[in-house]
mmCIF file as gemmi writes it, N, C-alpha and C atoms, coordinates in Angstrom:
data_model
loop_
_atom_site.group_PDB
_atom_site.id
_atom_site.type_symbol
_atom_site.label_atom_id
_atom_site.label_alt_id
_atom_site.label_comp_id
_atom_site.label_asym_id
_atom_site.label_entity_id
_atom_site.label_seq_id
_atom_site.pdbx_PDB_ins_code
_atom_site.Cartn_x
_atom_site.Cartn_y
_atom_site.Cartn_z
_atom_site.occupancy
_atom_site.B_iso_or_equiv
_atom_site.pdbx_formal_charge
_atom_site.auth_seq_id
_atom_site.auth_asym_id
_atom_site.pdbx_PDB_model_num
ATOM 1 N N . MET Axp A 1 ? -14.246 -21.498 1.164 1 0 ? 1 A 1
ATOM 2 C CA . MET Axp A 1 ? -14.472 -21.095 2.714 1 0 ? 1 A 1
ATOM 3 C C . MET Axp A 1 ? -12.533 -21.493 3.007 1 0 ? 1 A 1
ATOM 4 N N . THR Axp A 2 ? -12.363 -19.897 3.553 1 0 ? 2 A 1
ATOM 5 C CA . THR Axp A 2 ? -10.911 -20.696 3.917 1 0 ? 2 A 1
ATOM 6 C C . THR Axp A 2 ? -10.484 -19.566 5.328 1 0 ? 2 A 1
ATOM 7 N N . GLN Axp A 3 ? -10.612 -20.367 6.839 1 0 ? 3 A 1
ATOM 8 C CA . GLN Axp A 3 ? -10.663 -19.463 8.029 1 0 ? 3 A 1
ATOM 9 C C . GLN Axp A 3 ? -8.705 -19.226 7.816 1 0 ? 3 A 1
ATOM 10 N N . VAL Axp A 4 ? -8.432 -17.717 8.362 1 0 ? 4 A 1
ATOM 11 C CA . VAL Axp A 4 ? -7.914 -16.633 8.354 1 0 ? 4 A 1
ATOM 12 C C . VAL Axp A 4 ? -7.465 -16.136 9.519 1 0 ? 4 A 1
ATOM 13 N N . GLU Axp A 5 ? -6.814 -15.619 10.233 1 0 ? 5 A 1
ATOM 14 C CA . GLU Axp A 5 ? -6.717 -14.851 11.293 1 0 ? 5 A 1
ATOM 15 C C . GLU Axp A 5 ? -6.181 -13.854 11.231 1 0 ? 5 A 1
ATOM 16 N N . ILE Axp A 6 ? -7.05 -12.416 11.44 1 0 ? 6 A 1
ATOM 17 C CA . ILE Axp A 6 ? -6.247 -11.301 11.679 1 0 ? 6 A 1
ATOM 18 C C . ILE Axp A 6 ? -6.485 -10.978 12.463 1 0 ? 6 A 1
ATOM 19 N N . PHE Axp A 7 ? -5.25 -10.069 13.531 1 0 ? 7 A 1
ATOM 20 C CA . PHE Axp A 7 ? -5.285 -9.521 14.934 1 0 ? 7 A 1
ATOM 21 C C . PHE Axp A 7 ? -6.356 -10.799 16.132 1 0 ? 7 A 1
ATOM 22 N N . GLY Axp A 8 ? -6.254 -11.245 15.794 1 0 ? 8 A 1
ATOM 23 C CA . GLY Axp A 8 ? -6.134 -12.574 16.833 1 0 ? 8 A 1
ATOM 24 C C . GLY Axp A 8 ? -7.861 -12.892 17.185 1 0 ? 8 A 1
ATOM 25 N N . GLN Axp A 9 ? -8.873 -12.395 15.272 1 0 ? 9 A 1
ATOM 26 C CA . GLN Axp A 9 ? -9.348 -13.317 15.371 1 0 ? 9 A 1
ATOM 27 C C . GLN Axp A 9 ? -9.663 -13.813 14.609 1 0 ? 9 A 1
ATOM 28 N N . THR Axp A 10 ? -10.528 -15.005 14.193 1 0 ? 10 A 1
ATOM 29 C CA . THR Axp A 10 ? -10.627 -16.006 13.033 1 0 ? 10 A 1
ATOM 30 C C . THR Axp A 10 ? -11.981 -15.789 11.84 1 0 ? 10 A 1
ATOM 31 N N . TYR Axp A 11 ? -11.646 -15.943 11.058 1 0 ? 11 A 1
ATOM 32 C CA . TYR Axp A 11 ? -13.005 -15.391 9.526 1 0 ? 11 A 1
ATOM 33 C C . TYR Axp A 11 ? -12.444 -16.651 9.026 1 0 ? 11 A 1
ATOM 34 N N . SER Axp A 12 ? -14.274 -16.22 8.497 1 0 ? 12 A 1
ATOM 35 C CA . SER Axp A 12 ? -13.701 -17.292 7.54 1 0 ? 12 A 1
ATOM 36 C C . SER Axp A 12 ? -14.312 -16.269 6.171 1 0 ? 12 A 1
ATOM 37 N N . VAL Axp A 13 ? -13.604 -16.801 4.996 1 0 ? 13 A 1
ATOM 38 C CA . VAL Axp A 13 ? -13.615 -16.024 3.868 1 0 ? 13 A 1
ATOM 39 C C . VAL Axp A 13 ? -14.222 -16.983 2.869 1 0 ? 13 A 1
ATOM 40 N N . ARG Axp A 14 ? -14.968 -16.01 2.146 1 0 ? 14 A 1
ATOM 41 C CA . ARG Axp A 14 ? -15.681 -17.068 0.859 1 0 ? 14 A 1
ATOM 42 C C . ARG Axp A 14 ? -15.246 -16.232 -0.979 1 0 ? 14 A 1
ATOM 43 N N . ALA Axp A 15 ? -14.083 -17.082 -1.079 1 0 ? 15 A 1
ATOM 44 C CA . ALA Axp A 15 ? -13.296 -15.937 -2.264 1 0 ? 15 A 1
ATOM 45 C C . ALA Axp A 15 ? -12.717 -17.324 -2.991 1 0 ? 15 A 1
ATOM 46 N N . GLU Axp A 16 ? -13.007 -17.399 -4.313 1 0 ? 16 A 1
ATOM 47 C CA . GLU Axp A 16 ? -12.89 -17.558 -5.531 1 0 ? 16 A 1
ATOM 48 C C . GLU Axp A 16 ? -11.28 -17.901 -5.826 1 0 ? 16 A 1
ATOM 49 N N . GLY Axp A 17 ? -10.494 -18.49 -6.098 1 0 ? 17 A 1
ATOM 50 C CA . GLY Axp A 17 ? -9.043 -18.684 -6.43 1 0 ? 17 A 1
ATOM 51 C C . GLY Axp A 17 ? -8.127 -19.694 -4.908 1 0 ? 17 A 1
ATOM 52 N N . ASP Axp A 18 ? -7.317 -19.33 -4.716 1 0 ? 18 A 1
ATOM 53 C CA . ASP Axp A 18 ? -6.307 -19.57 -4.321 1 0 ? 18 A 1
ATOM 54 C C . ASP Axp A 18 ? -6.321 -19.354 -3.08 1 0 ? 18 A 1
ATOM 55 N N . SER Axp A 19 ? -6.394 -20.324 -2.287 1 0 ? 19 A 1
ATOM 56 C CA . SER Axp A 19 ? -7.481 -20.522 -0.579 1 0 ? 19 A 1
ATOM 57 C C . SER Axp A 19 ? -4.939 -19.605 -0.126 1 0 ? 19 A 1
ATOM 58 N N . GLY Axp A 20 ? -3.948 -19.861 -0.467 1 0 ? 20 A 1
ATOM 59 C CA . GLY Axp A 20 ? -3.24 -18.856 -0.173 1 0 ? 20 A 1
ATOM 60 C C . GLY Axp A 20 ? -2.841 -17.631 -0.793 1 0 ? 20 A 1
ATOM 61 N N . TYR Axp A 21 ? -3.886 -17.543 -1.91 1 0 ? 21 A 1
ATOM 62 C CA . TYR Axp A 21 ? -3.386 -16.431 -1.87 1 0 ? 21 A 1
ATOM 63 C C . TYR Axp A 21 ? -3.93 -15.106 -0.848 1 0 ? 21 A 1
ATOM 64 N N . ILE Axp A 22 ? -5.414 -15.745 -0.281 1 0 ? 22 A 1
ATOM 65 C CA . ILE Axp A 22 ? -6.623 -15.573 0.581 1 0 ? 22 A 1
ATOM 66 C C . ILE Axp A 22 ? -5.819 -14.989 2.017 1 0 ? 22 A 1
ATOM 67 N N . HIS Axp A 23 ? -4.528 -16.471 2.166 1 0 ? 23 A 1
ATOM 68 C CA . HIS Axp A 23 ? -3.956 -16.011 3.673 1 0 ? 23 A 1
ATOM 69 C C . HIS Axp A 23 ? -2.322 -14.984 3.658 1 0 ? 23 A 1
ATOM 70 N N . ASP Axp A 24 ? -2.324 -14.938 1.977 1 0 ? 24 A 1
ATOM 71 C CA . ASP Axp A 24 ? -1.535 -13.687 2.27 1 0 ? 24 A 1
ATOM 72 C C . ASP Axp A 24 ? -1.6 -13.05 2.678 1 0 ? 24 A 1
ATOM 73 N N . LEU Axp A 25 ? -2.84 -12.056 1.603 1 0 ? 25 A 1
ATOM 74 C CA . LEU Axp A 25 ? -4.047 -10.846 2.446 1 0 ? 25 A 1
ATOM 75 C C . LEU Axp A 25 ? -3.749 -10.822 3.698 1 0 ? 25 A 1
ATOM 76 N N . ALA Axp A 26 ? -4.409 -12.545 4.326 1 0 ? 26 A 1
ATOM 77 C CA . ALA Axp A 26 ? -4.985 -11.467 5.502 1 0 ? 26 A 1
ATOM 78 C C . ALA Axp A 26 ? -3.48 -11.338 6.496 1 0 ? 26 A 1
ATOM 79 N N . ARG Axp A 27 ? -2.35 -12.475 6.92 1 0 ? 27 A 1
ATOM 80 C CA . ARG Axp A 27 ? -0.58 -12.201 6.59 1 0 ? 27 A 1
ATOM 81 C C . ARG Axp A 27 ? -0.353 -10.509 6.882 1 0 ? 27 A 1
ATOM 82 N N . PHE Axp A 28 ? -1.06 -10.111 5.334 1 0 ? 28 A 1
ATOM 83 C CA . PHE Axp A 28 ? -0.543 -8.76 5.338 1 0 ? 28 A 1
ATOM 84 C C . PHE Axp A 28 ? -0.751 -7.252 6.264 1 0 ? 28 A 1
ATOM 85 N N . VAL Axp A 29 ? -2.63 -7.769 6.824 1 0 ? 29 A 1
ATOM 86 C CA . VAL Axp A 29 ? -3.824 -6.952 7.087 1 0 ? 29 A 1
ATOM 87 C C . VAL Axp A 29 ? -3.362 -7.15 8.16 1 0 ? 29 A 1
ATOM 88 N N . ASP Axp A 30 ? -2.829 -8.09 8.532 1 0 ? 30 A 1
ATOM 89 C CA . ASP Axp A 30 ? -2.514 -8.467 10.321 1 0 ? 30 A 1
ATOM 90 C C . ASP Axp A 30 ? -1.123 -7.694 10.389 1 0 ? 30 A 1
ATOM 91 N N . SER Axp A 31 ? -0.006 -7.713 9.551 1 0 ? 31 A 1
ATOM 92 C CA . SER Axp A 31 ? 1.329 -7.059 10.402 1 0 ? 31 A 1
ATOM 93 C C . SER Axp A 31 ? 0.819 -6.04 10.207 1 0 ? 31 A 1
ATOM 94 N N . ARG Axp A 32 ? -0.122 -4.725 8.986 1 0 ? 32 A 1
ATOM 95 C CA . ARG Axp A 32 ? -0.503 -3.828 8.883 1 0 ? 32 A 1
ATOM 96 C C . ARG Axp A 32 ? -1.016 -3.263 10.164 1 0 ? 32 A 1
ATOM 97 N N . MET Axp A 33 ? -1.845 -3.902 10.754 1 0 ? 33 A 1
ATOM 98 C CA . MET Axp A 33 ? -2.916 -4.462 11.885 1 0 ? 33 A 1
ATOM 99 C C . MET Axp A 33 ? -1.79 -3.945 13.177 1 0 ? 33 A 1
ATOM 100 N N . LYS Axp A 34 ? -1.36 -5.053 12.94 1 0 ? 34 A 1
ATOM 101 C CA . LYS Axp A 34 ? 0.156 -4.872 14.446 1 0 ? 34 A 1
ATOM 102 C C . LYS Axp A 34 ? 0.94 -3.083 14.225 1 0 ? 34 A 1
ATOM 103 N N . GLU Axp A 35 ? 1.315 -2.738 13.437 1 0 ? 35 A 1
ATOM 104 C CA . GLU Axp A 35 ? 2.023 -2.271 13.442 1 0 ? 35 A 1
ATOM 105 C C . GLU Axp A 35 ? 1.551 -0.624 13.405 1 0 ? 35 A 1
ATOM 106 N N . VAL Axp A 36 ? 0.302 -0.476 12.847 1 0 ? 36 A 1
ATOM 107 C CA . VAL Axp A 36 ? -0.839 0.463 13.961 1 0 ? 36 A 1
ATOM 108 C C . VAL Axp A 36 ? -0.635 0.764 15.416 1 0 ? 36 A 1
ATOM 109 N N . ALA Axp A 37 ? -0.392 -0.996 15.568 1 0 ? 37 A 1
ATOM 110 C CA . ALA Axp A 37 ? -1.639 -0.719 17.236 1 0 ? 37 A 1
ATOM 111 C C . ALA Axp A 37 ? 0.094 -0.483 17.426 1 0 ? 37 A 1
ATOM 112 N N . GLU Axp A 38 ? 1.021 -1.142 17.008 1 0 ? 38 A 1
ATOM 113 C CA . GLU Axp A 38 ? 2.033 -1.005 18.096 1 0 ? 38 A 1
ATOM 114 C C . GLU Axp A 38 ? 2.588 1.228 18.033 1 0 ? 38 A 1
ATOM 115 N N . LYS Axp A 39 ? 2.008 1.875 17.448 1 0 ? 39 A 1
ATOM 116 C CA . LYS Axp A 39 ? 2.382 2.885 17.324 1 0 ? 39 A 1
ATOM 117 C C . LYS Axp A 39 ? 1.315 4.371 17.771 1 0 ? 39 A 1
ATOM 118 N N . THR Axp A 40 ? 0.561 3.586 18.262 1 0 ? 40 A 1
ATOM 119 C CA . THR Axp A 40 ? -0.769 4.131 18.671 1 0 ? 40 A 1
ATOM 120 C C . THR Axp A 40 ? -1.462 3.872 19.913 1 0 ? 40 A 1
ATOM 121 N N . ALA Axp A 41 ? -1.927 4.959 21.093 1 0 ? 41 A 1
ATOM 122 C CA . ALA Axp A 41 ? -2.25 4.49 21.986 1 0 ? 41 A 1
ATOM 123 C C . ALA Axp A 41 ? -2.969 3.91 22.296 1 0 ? 41 A 1
ATOM 124 N N . THR Axp A 42 ? -4.095 3.112 20.996 1 0 ? 42 A 1
ATOM 125 C CA . THR Axp A 42 ? -5.86 3.129 21.309 1 0 ? 42 A 1
ATOM 126 C C . THR Axp A 42 ? -5.971 1.323 21.418 1 0 ? 42 A 1
ATOM 127 N N . VAL Axp A 43 ? -6.473 0.718 21.972 1 0 ? 43 A 1
ATOM 128 C CA . VAL Axp A 43 ? -6.719 -0.839 21.936 1 0 ? 43 A 1
ATOM 129 C C . VAL Axp A 43 ? -7.687 -1.4 21.067 1 0 ? 43 A 1
ATOM 130 N N . ASP Axp A 44 ? -8.447 0.208 20.363 1 0 ? 44 A 1
ATOM 131 C CA . ASP Axp A 44 ? -9.773 -0.454 20.112 1 0 ? 44 A 1
ATOM 132 C C . ASP Axp A 44 ? -9.759 -0.944 18.653 1 0 ? 44 A 1
ATOM 133 N N . THR Axp A 45 ? -9.953 -2.285 18.243 1 0 ? 45 A 1
ATOM 134 C CA . THR Axp A 45 ? -9.845 -3.284 17.463 1 0 ? 45 A 1
ATOM 135 C C . THR Axp A 45 ? -10.287 -2.122 16.537 1 0 ? 45 A 1
ATOM 136 N N . THR Axp A 46 ? -11.323 -1.82 16.72 1 0 ? 46 A 1
ATOM 137 C CA . THR Axp A 46 ? -12.032 -0.9 15.036 1 0 ? 46 A 1
ATOM 138 C C . THR Axp A 46 ? -11.199 0.105 14.708 1 0 ? 46 A 1
ATOM 139 N N . LYS Axp A 47 ? -10.856 0.668 15.594 1 0 ? 47 A 1
ATOM 140 C CA . LYS Axp A 47 ? -9.951 2.034 15.151 1 0 ? 47 A 1
ATOM 141 C C . LYS Axp A 47 ? -8.757 1.689 14.686 1 0 ? 47 A 1
ATOM 142 N N . ILE Axp A 48 ? -8.483 1.002 15.266 1 0 ? 48 A 1
ATOM 143 C CA . ILE Axp A 48 ? -6.767 0.216 14.577 1 0 ? 48 A 1
ATOM 144 C C . ILE Axp A 48 ? -6.799 -0.006 13.265 1 0 ? 48 A 1
ATOM 145 N N . ALA Axp A 49 ? -8.034 -1.007 12.774 1 0 ? 49 A 1
ATOM 146 C CA . ALA Axp A 49 ? -8.495 -1.46 11.78 1 0 ? 49 A 1
ATOM 147 C C . ALA Axp A 49 ? -8.568 -0.805 10.97 1 0 ? 49 A 1
ATOM 148 N N . ILE Axp A 50 ? -9.334 0.553 11.43 1 0 ? 50 A 1
ATOM 149 C CA . ILE Axp A 50 ? -9.73 2.031 9.628 1 0 ? 50 A 1
ATOM 150 C C . ILE Axp A 50 ? -8.434 2.469 9.869 1 0 ? 50 A 1
ATOM 151 N N . LEU Axp A 51 ? -7.71 2.464 10.931 1 0 ? 51 A 1
ATOM 152 C CA . LEU Axp A 51 ? -6.251 3.698 10.303 1 0 ? 51 A 1
ATOM 153 C C . LEU Axp A 51 ? -5.281 2.159 9.741 1 0 ? 51 A 1
ATOM 154 N N . ALA Axp A 52 ? -5.77 0.838 10.389 1 0 ? 52 A 1
ATOM 155 C CA . ALA Axp A 52 ? -4.552 0.079 9.225 1 0 ? 52 A 1
ATOM 156 C C . ALA Axp A 52 ? -5.273 0.309 7.897 1 0 ? 52 A 1
ATOM 157 N N . ALA Axp A 53 ? -6.175 0.314 7.441 1 0 ? 53 A 1
ATOM 158 C CA . ALA Axp A 53 ? -7.297 0.217 6.353 1 0 ? 53 A 1
ATOM 159 C C . ALA Axp A 53 ? -7.027 1.044 5.34 1 0 ? 53 A 1
ATOM 160 N N . LEU Axp A 54 ? -6.594 2.63 5.899 1 0 ? 54 A 1
ATOM 161 C CA . LEU Axp A 54 ? -6.25 3.833 5.857 1 0 ? 54 A 1
ATOM 162 C C . LEU Axp A 54 ? -5.168 3.981 4.995 1 0 ? 54 A 1
ATOM 163 N N . ASN Axp A 55 ? -3.733 3.647 5.979 1 0 ? 55 A 1
ATOM 164 C CA . ASN Axp A 55 ? -2.485 3.551 5.444 1 0 ? 55 A 1
ATOM 165 C C . ASN Axp A 55 ? -2.525 2.554 4.46 1 0 ? 55 A 1
ATOM 166 N N . ILE Axp A 56 ? -3.111 1.318 3.987 1 0 ? 56 A 1
ATOM 167 C CA . ILE Axp A 56 ? -3.011 0.276 3.05 1 0 ? 56 A 1
ATOM 168 C C . ILE Axp A 56 ? -3.8 1.034 1.261 1 0 ? 56 A 1
ATOM 169 N N . SER Axp A 57 ? -4.879 2.109 2.554 1 0 ? 57 A 1
ATOM 170 C CA . SER Axp A 57 ? -5.441 2.929 0.921 1 0 ? 57 A 1
ATOM 171 C C . SER Axp A 57 ? -4.201 3.965 0.383 1 0 ? 57 A 1
ATOM 172 N N . ASP Axp A 58 ? -3.509 4.461 1.747 1 0 ? 58 A 1
ATOM 173 C CA . ASP Axp A 58 ? -2.18 5.48 1.118 1 0 ? 58 A 1
ATOM 174 C C . ASP Axp A 58 ? -1.533 4.755 0.424 1 0 ? 58 A 1
ATOM 175 N N . ASP Axp A 59 ? -0.948 3.626 0.724 1 0 ? 59 A 1
ATOM 176 C CA . ASP Axp A 59 ? 0.028 3.037 -0.232 1 0 ? 59 A 1
ATOM 177 C C . ASP Axp A 59 ? -0.421 2.59 -1.329 1 0 ? 59 A 1
ATOM 178 N N . LEU Axp A 60 ? -1.429 2.365 -1.766 1 0 ? 60 A 1
ATOM 179 C CA . LEU Axp A 60 ? -2.404 1.968 -2.991 1 0 ? 60 A 1
ATOM 180 C C . LEU Axp A 60 ? -2.488 3.441 -3.568 1 0 ? 60 A 1
ATOM 181 N N . TYR Axp A 61 ? -2.569 3.996 -3.272 1 0 ? 61 A 1
ATOM 182 C CA . TYR Axp A 61 ? -3.26 5.618 -4.096 1 0 ? 61 A 1
ATOM 183 C C . TYR Axp A 61 ? -1.881 5.684 -5.152 1 0 ? 61 A 1
ATOM 184 N N . GLN Axp A 62 ? -0.778 5.793 -3.765 1 0 ? 62 A 1
ATOM 185 C CA . GLN Axp A 62 ? 0.578 6.425 -4.46 1 0 ? 62 A 1
ATOM 186 C C . GLN Axp A 62 ? 1.48 5.68 -5.239 1 0 ? 62 A 1
ATOM 187 N N . VAL Axp A 63 ? 1.132 4.597 -5.201 1 0 ? 63 A 1
ATOM 188 C CA . VAL Axp A 63 ? 1.117 3.895 -6.175 1 0 ? 63 A 1
ATOM 189 C C . VAL Axp A 63 ? 0.667 3.93 -7.606 1 0 ? 63 A 1
ATOM 190 N N . GLU Axp A 64 ? -0.709 4.123 -7.291 1 0 ? 64 A 1
ATOM 191 C CA . GLU Axp A 64 ? -1.568 4.497 -8.781 1 0 ? 64 A 1
ATOM 192 C C . GLU Axp A 64 ? -1.11 6.148 -9.115 1 0 ? 64 A 1
ATOM 193 N N . LYS Axp A 65 ? -0.712 6.686 -8.551 1 0 ? 65 A 1
ATOM 194 C CA . LYS Axp A 65 ? -0.776 8.336 -8.654 1 0 ? 65 A 1
ATOM 195 C C . LYS Axp A 65 ? 1.201 8.162 -8.933 1 0 ? 65 A 1
ATOM 196 N N . ARG Axp A 66 ? 1.998 7.031 -9.12 1 0 ? 66 A 1
ATOM 197 C CA . ARG Axp A 66 ? 2.891 7.561 -9.286 1 0 ? 66 A 1
ATOM 198 C C . ARG Axp A 66 ? 3.209 6.354 -10.511 1 0 ? 66 A 1
ATOM 199 N N . ARG Axp A 67 ? 2.277 5.079 -11.185 1 0 ? 67 A 1
ATOM 200 C CA . ARG Axp A 67 ? 2.016 4.879 -12.425 1 0 ? 67 A 1
ATOM 201 C C . ARG Axp A 67 ? 1.393 6.115 -13.379 1 0 ? 67 A 1
ATOM 202 N N . GLU Axp A 68 ? 1.075 6.41 -12.549 1 0 ? 68 A 1
ATOM 203 C CA . GLU Axp A 68 ? 0.534 7.115 -13.575 1 0 ? 68 A 1
ATOM 204 C C . GLU Axp A 68 ? 0.412 8.751 -14.046 1 0 ? 68 A 1
ATOM 205 N N . GLY Axp A 69 ? 1.075 9.49 -13.081 1 0 ? 69 A 1
ATOM 206 C CA . GLY Axp A 69 ? 2.159 10.351 -13.598 1 0 ? 69 A 1
ATOM 207 C C . GLY Axp A 69 ? 1.534 11.526 -13.189 1 0 ? 69 A 1
ATOM 208 N N . ASP Axp A 70 ? 2.377 12.575 -12.896 1 0 ? 70 A 1
ATOM 209 C CA . ASP Axp A 70 ? 1.562 13.711 -12.357 1 0 ? 70 A 1
ATOM 210 C C . ASP Axp A 70 ? 2.482 14.059 -13.717 1 0 ? 70 A 1
ATOM 211 N N . PRO Axp A 71 ? 1.755 14.61 -14.503 1 0 ? 71 A 1
ATOM 212 C CA . PRO Axp A 71 ? 2.115 15.35 -16.144 1 0 ? 71 A 1
ATOM 213 C C . PRO Axp A 71 ? 3.427 17.045 -15.401 1 0 ? 71 A 1
ATOM 214 N N . THR Axp A 72 ? 3.369 17.946 -14.582 1 0 ? 72 A 1
ATOM 215 C CA . THR Axp A 72 ? 3.674 18.686 -14.297 1 0 ? 72 A 1
ATOM 216 C C . THR Axp A 72 ? 5.275 17.887 -13.756 1 0 ? 72 A 1
ATOM 217 N N . ASP Axp A 73 ? 5.183 16.816 -12.966 1 0 ? 73 A 1
ATOM 218 C CA . ASP Axp A 73 ? 6.448 15.635 -12.802 1 0 ? 73 A 1
ATOM 219 C C . ASP Axp A 73 ? 7.258 15.524 -13.223 1 0 ? 73 A 1
ATOM 220 N N . GLN Axp A 74 ? 6.807 14.688 -14.898 1 0 ? 74 A 1
ATOM 221 C CA . GLN Axp A 74 ? 6.714 14.752 -16.523 1 0 ? 74 A 1
ATOM 222 C C . GLN Axp A 74 ? 7.427 15.758 -16.915 1 0 ? 74 A 1
ATOM 223 N N . LYS Axp A 75 ? 7.172 16.638 -17.202 1 0 ? 75 A 1
ATOM 224 C CA . LYS Axp A 75 ? 8.044 18.232 -17.358 1 0 ? 75 A 1
ATOM 225 C C . LYS Axp A 75 ? 8.696 18.38 -17.639 1 0 ? 75 A 1
ATOM 226 N N . ALA Axp A 76 ? 9.139 18.411 -16.061 1 0 ? 76 A 1
ATOM 227 C CA . ALA Axp A 76 ? 9.949 19.073 -14.879 1 0 ? 76 A 1
ATOM 228 C C . ALA Axp A 76 ? 11.329 17.972 -15.375 1 0 ? 76 A 1
ATOM 229 N N . ARG Axp A 77 ? 10.807 17.022 -15.351 1 0 ? 77 A 1
ATOM 230 C CA . ARG Axp A 77 ? 11.958 15.038 -15.817 1 0 ? 77 A 1
ATOM 231 C C . ARG Axp A 77 ? 12.247 15.853 -17.09 1 0 ? 77 A 1
ATOM 232 N N . ALA Axp A 78 ? 11.804 15.693 -17.22 1 0 ? 78 A 1
ATOM 233 C CA . ALA Axp A 78 ? 11.473 15.51 -19.185 1 0 ? 78 A 1
ATOM 234 C C . ALA Axp A 78 ? 13.181 16.74 -19.49 1 0 ? 78 A 1
ATOM 235 N N . GLU Axp A 79 ? 12.554 17.957 -18.863 1 0 ? 79 A 1
ATOM 236 C CA . GLU Axp A 79 ? 13.477 19.078 -18.995 1 0 ? 79 A 1
ATOM 237 C C . GLU Axp A 79 ? 14.896 18.815 -18.382 1 0 ? 79 A 1
ATOM 238 N N . ARG Axp A 80 ? 14.855 18.053 -17.193 1 0 ? 80 A 1
ATOM 239 C CA . ARG Axp A 80 ? 16.46 17.73 -16.213 1 0 ? 80 A 1
ATOM 240 C C . ARG Axp A 80 ? 16.935 16.696 -17.675 1 0 ? 80 A 1
ATOM 241 N N . LEU Axp A 81 ? 16.623 16.288 -18.008 1 0 ? 81 A 1
ATOM 242 C CA . LEU Axp A 81 ? 17.31 15.173 -18.861 1 0 ? 81 A 1
ATOM 243 C C . LEU Axp A 81 ? 17.95 16.027 -20.209 1 0 ? 81 A 1
ATOM 244 N N . ILE Axp A 82 ? 16.793 16.953 -20.736 1 0 ? 82 A 1
ATOM 245 C CA . ILE Axp A 82 ? 17.142 17.344 -22.108 1 0 ? 82 A 1
ATOM 246 C C . ILE Axp A 82 ? 18.099 18.47 -21.661 1 0 ? 82 A 1
ATOM 247 N N . ARG Axp A 83 ? 18.902 18.719 -20.339 1 0 ? 83 A 1
ATOM 248 C CA . ARG Axp A 83 ? 19.703 19.82 -19.974 1 0 ? 83 A 1
ATOM 249 C C . ARG Axp A 83 ? 20.775 18.896 -19.777 1 0 ? 83 A 1
ATOM 250 N N . LYS Axp A 84 ? 20.488 17.354 -19.169 1 0 ? 84 A 1
ATOM 251 C CA . LYS Axp A 84 ? 21.849 16.971 -18.925 1 0 ? 84 A 1
ATOM 252 C C . LYS Axp A 84 ? 22.564 16.401 -20.74 1 0 ? 84 A 1
ATOM 253 N N . LEU Axp A 85 ? 21.191 16.105 -21.536 1 0 ? 85 A 1
ATOM 254 C CA . LEU Axp A 85 ? 21.978 15.815 -22.837 1 0 ? 85 A 1
ATOM 255 C C . LEU Axp A 85 ? 23.095 16.929 -23.288 1 0 ? 85 A 1
ATOM 256 N N . ASP Axp A 86 ? 21.754 17.829 -23.069 1 0 ? 86 A 1
ATOM 257 C CA . ASP Axp A 86 ? 22.553 19.163 -24.043 1 0 ? 86 A 1
ATOM 258 C C . ASP Axp A 86 ? 23.93 19.117 -23.343 1 0 ? 86 A 1
ATOM 259 N N . ASP Axp A 87 ? 24.237 19.317 -21.461 1 0 ? 87 A 1
ATOM 260 C CA . ASP Axp A 87 ? 25.639 19.085 -21.006 1 0 ? 87 A 1
ATOM 261 C C . ASP Axp A 87 ? 26.298 17.891 -21.782 1 0 ? 87 A 1
ATOM 262 N N . ALA Axp A 88 ? 26.146 17.071 -22.216 1 0 ? 88 A 1
ATOM 263 C CA . ALA Axp A 88 ? 27.098 15.867 -22.131 1 0 ? 88 A 1
ATOM 264 C C . ALA Axp A 88 ? 27.353 16.078 -23.576 1 0 ? 88 A 1
ATOM 265 N N . LEU Axp A 89 ? 26.805 16.446 -24.657 1 0 ? 89 A 1
ATOM 266 C CA . LEU Axp A 89 ? 26.996 16.737 -25.5 1 0 ? 89 A 1
ATOM 267 C C . LEU Axp A 89 ? 27.725 18.266 -25.853 1 0 ? 89 A 1
ATOM 268 N N . GLY Axp A 90 ? 27.878 18.299 -25.104 1 0 ? 90 A 1
ATOM 269 C CA . GLY Axp A 90 ? 27.73 20.089 -25.203 1 0 ? 90 A 1
ATOM 270 C C . GLY Axp A 90 ? 27.627 21.33 -25.94 1 0 ? 90 A 1
ATOM 271 N N . LEU Axp A 91 ? 26.131 20.833 -26.024 1 0 ? 91 A 1
ATOM 272 C CA . LEU Axp A 91 ? 25.016 21.926 -26.751 1 0 ? 91 A 1
ATOM 273 C C . LEU Axp A 91 ? 24.784 23.099 -25.87 1 0 ? 91 A 1
């Protein structure tokens, strides 16, 4: 059992593995909640947590999307690279 503090509340987290990792995750969530709280007018902790979760989810989604790559973006990039190579080779 690992005790962490997130946004002023203490939670007991049961997880396998390194407790340091759990603490790192808790610090990350805490920092994102604080960022959201600074940017919004609400003091409702639940709303702040949901907005932070949406922000974190968006970050993850964008990373996965870039990793998988949009085929149309890849095609456009390949075409630009081919044009640059053609220009460089004088073709």
